[in-house]
C-alpha positions in Angstrom: -59.6 49.5 -48.6 -60.9 48.4 -45.3 -57.8 50.2 -43.8 -58.2 53.4 -45.6 -61.6 53.7 -44.1 -60.3 52.8 -40.6 -57.6 55.8 -41.0 -60.0 58.3 -42.4 -62.5 57.5 -39.4 -59.7 57.5 -37.0 -58.5 61.0 -38.2 -62.0 62.1 -38.2 -62.4 61.0 -34.6 -59.2 62.8 -33.4 -60.3 66.0 -35.2 -63.9 65.9 -33.7 -62.4 65.2 -30.1 -59.8 68.1 -30.4 -62.4 70.5 -31.9 -64.9 70.0 -29.2 -62.7 71.4 -26.4 -62.5 67.9 -24.6 -60.1 67.8 -21.8 -59.2 65.0 -19.6 -60.5 64.9 -16.0 -56.9 65.4 -14.8 -56.8 68.9 -16.0 -60.0 69.8 -13.8 -58.1 68.1 -11.1 -55.1 70.0 -11.3 -57.1 73.4 -10.5 -58.0 71.8 -7.1 -54.3 71.1 -5.7 -51.6 73.5 -6.0 -48.3 71.1 -6.0 -47.6 67.5 -5.2 -50.4 65.4 -3.6 -50.0 63.1 -0.4 -52.1 60.3 -0.4 -53.0 59.2 3.4 -55.2 55.8 3.9 -56.8 54.9 6.9 -58.2 51.6 7.3 -60.8 50.6 10.0 -59.6 48.0 12.5 -62.7 45.9 11.9 -60.9 44.3 8.6 -57.4 43.3 10.3 -57.0 40.4 7.7 -57.4 42.7 4.8 -56.0 45.9 6.1 -52.7 45.6 4.3 -54.4 44.9 0.8 -56.8 47.6 1.2 -54.6 50.1 2.1 -52.3 49.4 -0.6 -55.0 48.9 -3.3 -56.7 52.3 -2.3 -53.3 54.0 -2.5 -52.6 52.6 -5.9 -56.1 53.3 -7.2 -55.6 56.9 -6.0 -52.4 57.8 -7.3 -52.9 55.9 -10.6 -56.1 58.2 -11.4 -54.3 61.6 -10.5 -52.3 62.7 -13.2 -49.5 64.9 -10.9 -46.9 64.6 -8.6 -47.1 62.4 -5.7 -45.5 63.3 -2.5 -43.7 60.7 -0.3 -44.4 62.6 2.9 -47.0 65.3 3.9 -44.6 68.1 4.4 -46.2 71.2 2.3 -48.2 69.3 0.0 -51.9 68.7 -0.7 -52.9 65.7 1.0 -55.9 63.5 0.2 -57.1 61.3 3.1 -58.9 58.1 2.4 -60.6 56.5 5.4 -61.7 53.1 4.6 -65.1 52.4 6.6 -65.7 48.8 5.7 -67.3 46.3 3.7 -70.8 44.7 4.1 -71.9 41.5 2.4 -75.4 41.0 2.0 -76.9 37.4 0.7 -79.0 37.9 -2.5 -79.6 34.5 -3.5 -79.5 30.9 -2.0 -79.2 27.3 -3.7 -81.5 24.7 -3.0 -79.4 23.7 0.3 -79.4 27.0 1.8 -76.1 28.3 0.7 -75.5 31.8 -0.5 -74.7 31.7 -4.2 -75.2 35.4 -5.0 -74.3 38.4 -2.8 -74.2 42.3 -2.6 -71.0 43.9 -1.5 -71.3 47.6 -0.1 -68.0 49.3 0.3 -67.5 52.6 2.1 -65.0 55.0 2.2 -64.8 58.8 3.5 -62.2 61.0 1.2 -61.0 64.4 2.8 -58.8 66.6 1.1 -58.1 70.5 1.3 -58.1 72.4 -1.9 -55.4 75.1 -2.7 -57.4 77.9 -1.2 -57.4 76.2 2.2 -60.9 75.0 2.0 -61.5 71.5 3.5 -63.8 69.3 1.7 -65.3 65.7 2.8 -67.2 63.2 0.6 -68.4 59.8 2.0 -68.7 57.5 -1.0 -70.5 54.0 -1.0 -70.2 51.6 -3.9 -72.2 48.5 -4.5 -71.7 45.6 -6.5 -73.3 42.4 -7.0 -71.3 39.0 -7.1 -71.6 35.2 -7.6 -70.1 33.0 -5.0 -68.2 29.7 -5.5 -69.0 26.3 -3.7 -65.5 26.0 -3.0 -64.2 27.9 0.3 -61.0 28.7 -1.4 -62.5 30.1 -4.5 -65.5 32.0 -2.0 -62.4 33.7 -0.4 -60.7 35.1 -3.5 -64.0 36.3 -4.7 -64.7 37.9 -1.7 -61.1 39.9 -2.1 -61.8 40.6 -5.7 -65.3 41.7 -4.9 -63.7 44.3 -2.2 -61.4 45.4 -4.8 -64.2 45.9 -7.3 -65.9 48.1 -5.0 -62.7 49.9 -4.2 -62.4 50.8 -7.8 -65.9 52.1 -8.0 -65.3 54.0 -5.1 -62.0 55.7 -6.3 -63.7 56.3 -9.6 -66.6 58.3 -7.8 -64.4 60.3 -6.1 -62.1 61.0 -9.1 -65.5 61.9 -10.7 -66.2 64.7 -7.7 -62.8 66.1 -8.1 -63.3 66.5 -11.8 -66.6 68.2 -11.1 -65.2 70.5 -8.6 -62.2 71.3 -10.7 -64.6 72.3 -13.6 -66.8 74.5 -11.5 -63.4 76.4 -10.7 -62.6 76.8 -14.1 -65.9 78.4 -14.8 -65.8 80.7 -12.1 
């Protein structure tokens, strides 16, 4: 009996979703770019130890969220340039010995792209997340990298929302 209710609810949900005209954000993003997209990541030299990780992670995040063809070279393609502007850690809480136990991570990145009409767009995005820190130095380092990754995910997600909004506006005009 429970299985039938689940099936009916699933069918109802799919019909409602299709009936309301829902389109994934990738449809809106495709209105901005004309063909393949090349992703260029520039990492601030202030982060030499994390530069390879940040470059690879930003490329992976942008590529995984764009449902289009990705170009390996910037020849005759649309280019998204992501300039990583650094990460700031601000202490938020201390233990009884004065050690930081909670901090805020601020990640900044500037996204620049040219749409299929040749118009250049730029968007500076700052993401903020709060994290706990471990007593152990090895764990603290791993948590720091994980905190940067969380900030990068939030930054790329906000950029994708920005692209979706731009694409949706193009559809309405």
